[in-house]
C-alpha positions in Angstrom: 57.1 -49.8 -94.2 57.7 -48.8 -97.6 60.6 -46.1 -96.8 62.2 -48.9 -95.6 62.1 -50.6 -98.6 63.0 -48.1 -100.8 66.0 -47.3 -98.8 67.3 -50.7 -98.7 66.8 -51.4 -102.4 67.9 -47.6 -103.5 71.0 -47.7 -100.6 73.0 -44.5 -101.0 71.9 -43.8 -104.6 68.6 -42.1 -103.2 68.1 -39.8 -100.4 64.8 -41.0 -98.7 62.4 -38.5 -96.9 59.3 -40.3 -95.0 56.3 -38.5 -94.1 54.7 -40.8 -92.0 56.9 -41.3 -89.2 57.2 -43.8 -86.2 53.8 -44.3 -84.6 51.7 -42.3 -87.2 48.7 -44.0 -88.2 48.3 -43.6 -92.0 44.6 -44.1 -92.4 44.2 -41.0 -90.3 47.3 -38.8 -91.4 46.6 -35.5 -92.9 49.7 -33.9 -94.9 50.8 -30.7 -93.6 51.8 -27.9 -95.6 55.4 -28.9 -95.2 54.7 -32.4 -96.0 53.0 -31.4 -99.5 55.9 -29.1 -100.5 58.3 -32.4 -99.9 56.2 -34.1 -102.2 56.0 -31.8 -104.7 60.0 -31.2 -104.5 60.7 -35.2 -105.0 61.7 -36.8 -108.2 59.7 -39.8 -107.3 56.9 -40.8 -104.9 56.5 -44.1 -103.4 53.3 -45.1 -100.9 51.6 -48.3 -100.3 48.3 -47.7 -101.7 45.0 -49.5 -101.4 43.3 -46.2 -100.0 45.8 -47.0 -97.0 46.4 -43.5 -97.0 43.2 -42.2 -97.2 43.3 -38.5 -96.4 46.7 -38.1 -98.6 44.9 -39.5 -101.7 43.7 -36.3 -103.2 47.2 -34.9 -102.8 49.0 -38.0 -104.5 46.5 -37.8 -107.3 47.4 -34.6 -107.7 51.3 -34.9 -107.7 51.0 -38.0 -110.0 49.7 -35.8 -112.8 53.1 -33.9 -113.2 55.8 -36.4 -111.8 56.2 -40.2 -110.9 53.9 -41.7 -108.2 54.3 -45.0 -107.5 51.3 -47.1 -105.1 53.6 -50.3 -104.6 50.4 -52.7 -103.5 48.6 -51.7 -106.7 51.1 -53.0 -109.1 50.4 -56.6 -107.4 48.5 -59.5 -108.9 45.2 -59.2 -107.4 45.4 -62.8 -106.3 47.9 -61.9 -103.6 45.4 -59.2 -102.2 42.6 -59.5 -99.7 39.1 -58.2 -100.6 37.5 -55.7 -97.8 33.8 -55.2 -97.1 31.0 -57.3 -97.8 30.8 -56.3 -101.3 34.3 -57.3 -102.2 35.2 -54.3 -104.6 38.2 -52.8 -102.8 41.0 -54.5 -101.0 42.6 -54.7 -97.7 45.6 -52.5 -97.7 47.5 -54.2 -94.8 49.7 -56.1 -97.2 52.9 -55.9 -95.4 51.7 -58.0 -92.9 52.1 -61.2 -95.1 55.9 -61.2 -95.7 55.7 -63.1 -98.8 53.2 -61.0 -100.3 55.2 -57.8 -99.2 58.1 -59.4 -101.0 56.5 -58.8 -104.1 56.4 -55.4 -103.8 60.3 -55.2 -104.1 60.7 -55.5 -107.7 58.3 -52.6 -108.1 60.6 -50.5 -106.3 63.5 -52.1 -108.2 62.1 -50.8 -111.8 60.8 -47.5 -110.6 64.1 -46.7 -109.2 65.9 -48.2 -112.6 63.4 -45.9 -114.6 64.6 -42.8 -112.7 68.1 -43.5 -112.3 69.0 -45.8 -114.8 72.6 -45.6 -114.4 72.3 -47.4 -111.2 69.7 -49.9 -112.6 71.9 -53.1 -112.0 72.7 -51.7 -108.3 69.1 -51.5 -107.7 68.4 -55.0 -108.9 71.5 -56.4 -106.8 70.4 -54.5 -103.6 67.0 -56.2 -104.6 67.9 -59.5 -104.9 69.6 -59.2 -101.2 66.5 -58.0 -99.6 64.6 -60.5 -101.3 66.6 -63.2 -99.9 66.1 -61.8 -96.8 62.3 -61.6 -96.8 62.3 -64.9 -98.0 64.3 -65.8 -94.6 61.9 -64.0 -92.5 59.0 -65.6 -93.8 60.2 -68.7 -93.4 60.8 -67.7 -89.9 57.0 -66.9 -89.3 55.9 -70.3 -90.7 58.2 -72.0 -88.1 57.8 -69.8 -85.1 54.1 -69.5 -85.8 53.9 -72.9 -86.8 54.6 -74.1 -83.2 51.8 -72.6 -81.6 49.0 -75.1 -80.7 46.1 -75.8 -82.5 43.7 -74.6 -79.7 45.6 -71.2 -79.4 45.7 -70.2 -82.8 43.8 -67.2 -82.5 44.9 -63.5 -83.0 43.1 -60.8 -81.3 44.4 -57.2 -82.0 42.8 -53.7 -81.7 41.8 -53.4 -85.4 41.6 -55.5 -88.4 45.1 -55.3 -89.8 46.4 -58.8 -89.5 44.5 -60.5 -91.9 47.3 -60.9 -94.4 49.1 -62.0 -91.1 46.7 -64.9 -90.4 46.5 -66.2 -93.9 50.1 -66.2 -94.0 50.7 -68.1 -90.8 47.7 -70.0 -90.5 46.0 -67.8 -87.7 42.5 -67.0 -87.0 42.3 -63.3 -87.1 39.3 -61.0 -84.9 39.7 -57.3 -84.6 37.7 -55.0 -82.3 37.8 -52.2 -85.2 37.5 -52.6 -88.9 40.3 -52.4 -91.4 40.6 -48.7 -91.2 40.8 -47.0 -87.8 38.5 -44.5 -88.8 35.7 -47.1 -88.2 33.9 -46.9 -84.8 34.0 -50.3 -82.5 30.6 -50.8 -80.9 29.4 -52.1 -77.5 28.0 -55.3 -79.5 31.2 -56.2 -81.5 33.1 -56.1 -77.9 30.5 -58.3 -76.2 30.7 -60.8 -79.3 34.5 -61.1 -79.1 34.1 -61.2 -75.5 32.2 -64.2 -75.6 34.2 -65.7 -77.9 36.9 -65.4 -75.9 35.8 -66.9 -72.7 34.2 -69.9 -74.8 37.3 -70.6 -76.4 39.3 -69.6 -73.7 41.9 -67.9 -75.8 44.8 -67.0 -73.5 46.1 -63.3 -74.9 45.0 -60.5 -76.8 47.3 -58.0 -78.5 47.6 -53.9 -78.2 48.7 -51.9 -81.5 51.4 -49.0 -81.2 49.8 -46.9 -83.6 46.0 -47.4 -82.1 44.6 -46.6 -78.5 44.4 -49.3 -76.0 40.9 -48.1 -74.8 39.3 -50.9 -76.8 41.5 -53.6 -75.7 40.9 -52.8 -72.1 37.2 -52.6 -72.5 37.5 -56.1 -74.0 39.5 -57.4 -70.9 37.2 -56.4 -69.0 34.1 -58.0 -70.5 36.3 -61.3 -70.6 37.0 -61.1 -66.9 33.6 -60.2 -66.0 32.4 -63.6 -67.9 34.8 -65.5 -65.6 38.2 -66.1 -67.9 41.3 -64.9 -67.2 43.2 -63.3 -70.1 46.1 -61.4 -70.7 47.8 -58.7 -72.8 50.2 -60.6 -75.0 52.3 -57.5 -76.1 52.3 -54.8 -78.2 52.5 -55.2 -81.8 53.2 -53.1 -84.8 50.4 -52.7 -87.0 50.5 -49.6 -89.5 53.9 -48.1 -88.2 57.0 -49.5 -87.5 59.0 -48.9 -84.3 61.4 -45.9 -83.6 63.9 -44.6 -86.2 67.5 -46.2 -85.5 66.2 -49.1 -83.9 65.8 -52.7 -85.2 62.1 -52.7 -85.0 62.3 -49.6 -86.9 63.0 -51.6 -90.2 60.3 -53.7 -91.8 62.3 -57.1 -90.8 62.5 -55.8 -87.2 59.0 -55.0 -87.4 57.7 -58.0 -88.6 60.3 -60.5 -86.6 58.6 -59.2 -83.5 55.3 -59.4 -84.3 55.9 -63.0 -85.3 58.1 -63.8 -82.1 55.5 -62.0 -80.0 52.3 -63.8 -81.0 54.3 -66.9 -81.1 55.4 -66.6 -77.6 52.2 -65.5 -76.1 50.0 -67.9 -77.8 52.3 -70.8 -76.7 54.9 -71.4 -79.5 58.4 -71.9 -79.3 60.7 -69.1 -80.3 64.3 -67.6 -79.6 64.2 -65.1 -77.1 65.2 -62.4 -79.0 63.7 -63.3 -82.3 65.3 -64.6 -85.9 68.9 -63.1 -85.5 68.8 -62.4 -81.9 68.4 -58.3 -82.3 65.0 -57.5 -80.8 64.7 -56.0 -77.4 64.1 -58.1 -74.8 60.2 -58.6 -74.1 58.6 -55.7 -72.5 62.0 -53.6 -72.5 61.2 -49.9 -73.4 57.1 -51.0 -73.2 
């Protein structure tokens, strides 16, 4: 997601090399020797931050001693962030799920690029302004599309707890089987608790994620069906990684357009068949 923003702001003036590609879980990813060399060769390194890239943190901190390293979410006002854990001493890193909050990362990237390549500062500012307008349009679409979901259906259940910002932005109750990091294990007790909730609330759909195993969702479905409630998989959502490179869903805007449209449709809302600009793949195509 960060690489896509940098491409949009930097345009032809930057060569963006993305370390974590399609379908890669950043919580679990360990940099290879080639990755470390790419980072060491970079003029400027962007990453999301807030411990999302947990296994890369040491590498990024070491590189930051000799070159510019920017954790885009760690430059945001704390009022935009959600705390994580019972103590509230850390923050949930999945900021991109709230388009409005993620939009606040664009000026961070603009400033960093302008400092690194001052001759093109005005160009970065213009590109950033265009991107901010596009993200504002996407956020408004999310409010309208998800606002059409009936009140009794406004429960979003996913594989892990990556959608809290999405729930805050679009007024949905969010339940994840695993915790904020996919490194956390989900227990039988949590699955049983969620199964009971889905049966009692008659929730109509749950969602799998492209970068997380379906195993826990399938166990949850078995529990719900054993409780006498019929429930379906509402679709596959992008959580910690975007879609295939070169596709609309392989951009940040396409990723969130897909998530918004898929969730709204599955929970009984009214949405265009192919999303905000008609660019989404048909439902279930290639999935």
